[in-house]
N, C-alpha and C positions, 0 to 999 in steps of 0.2 A: 639286556633289553633296554632300548632307549626310552626316555620318558615321552609321554604323549601330552600335548598341550591342547586344552580345549578353551575356546572363547565362547562364553555363554551369550554375551551380547556386546554389541559395539556401542560405546557411549561417546557422543560428541558434545563437547562443552563449547558454549558460545560466550565469549567475554566481550563486554561492551562498556563504554564509558557512560556512567550514569548521567553525565551532563548532556548526552545526546539522546535522551528519551524524547521521542517526537510526540508533541501534543496534537490533539485533534478534537473536533466537535462536529456535530451534525446541525444543519440549519436548512431552511427553505431557500432555494435560489431566488434571486431578486426578480428575474424576468419570467420564469416559468412557474415558480412556486414548488417545483419538485425538490425533494430532499437531496442534499449533497453532503459530502464530508470535506471540511476545510482543515488545513494544517497551518495554524498561525505560528509566527515566530520560529519558522523552520531554520535550524542552523544550516549554514552552507556546508552541506555534507554530500559529497558525491555518491555516497552509498545509499541514499534515501530510496531511490527506485529499486535497488537490489533488495533492500529490507522489505519494501512493500511486496515485491514478487515472492520473497521467502514467506512472508506472513500469509499470503494468499495461495500458497501451494496446496492446502487441503481442497481448494475448489478447482484445481487443475487450470490455473490461469495461463493463457498464452497471448502473446502480442500479435494482433492482426496487422497493425501498421503503426509506424512511428513517424511523426511529422515534426521537423524542426523548422519552425517558422522564423527564420533568422532575421527577417526584416522587422519583426515585432519582438524578437527575443522570447518567443513562446515555444512550448513543447506540447504536443498532443499525442498521447499514446492510447490507441483504441485496442481494448483487450476483450477477449472472450473467455468464458469459463463455464463450469458446470451450473452456475446460477444465472448465466446469461451474459450479455455484453455490458461493458462499462468503460468509462474514459478516465484516464489520469491526465490532468491538465496543469501546466505551469504557465502562469501569466508573466507579463513583462516585469513585474515587480517581485518575482520569485515566490509568489504564493502558489501553493499546490491545492488542487481540488480533485475529488473523485465524484463523477457524475454518472448517472444512468437514466437519461431522459426517457428512453424507450423501455426501460426495465426498472420501474420504481421500487420493486421488491428487493433489488440487489443491494441498495444502500444500507438498510438495517443489517443485512447478512454480512456485508463487508465491515461494518462498524463492530459487529460481534467478534469477527476475527481479529480486528485491531485490539479490542478490549482484552482478548485472551493473551496477547503478546506482551512480554515484559519490555519490549522496545517502544511501545506506544502507550500513552496515557490520555484518557478522556479529560478534556479541559472542563473545569467547573464553571 
């Protein structure tokens, strides 16, 4: 009789460089006063957007559209999710922001997901 192998659960380990922990904080936007999430001192890491999408997977995030504003070197990603719509924005100076002007309740929920991730640290 041949042995039978059973796999009780599949474990995925994620290894990351501790130097690439992304810092974030929430603050009111200058023009609107609506809460946003800002990522200061972001390392030049091409995987940053992938990490955000991974962290936001519990809210079933999907990208509605992606705009690469090449004349200003900016990126705008409009996303929708179980908690509503929000925007990932990169300005010309490589600063990233999460905004949800039409959905102000989304920012605290997004911040809570970031807080739970070992890849993100709330700035003091």
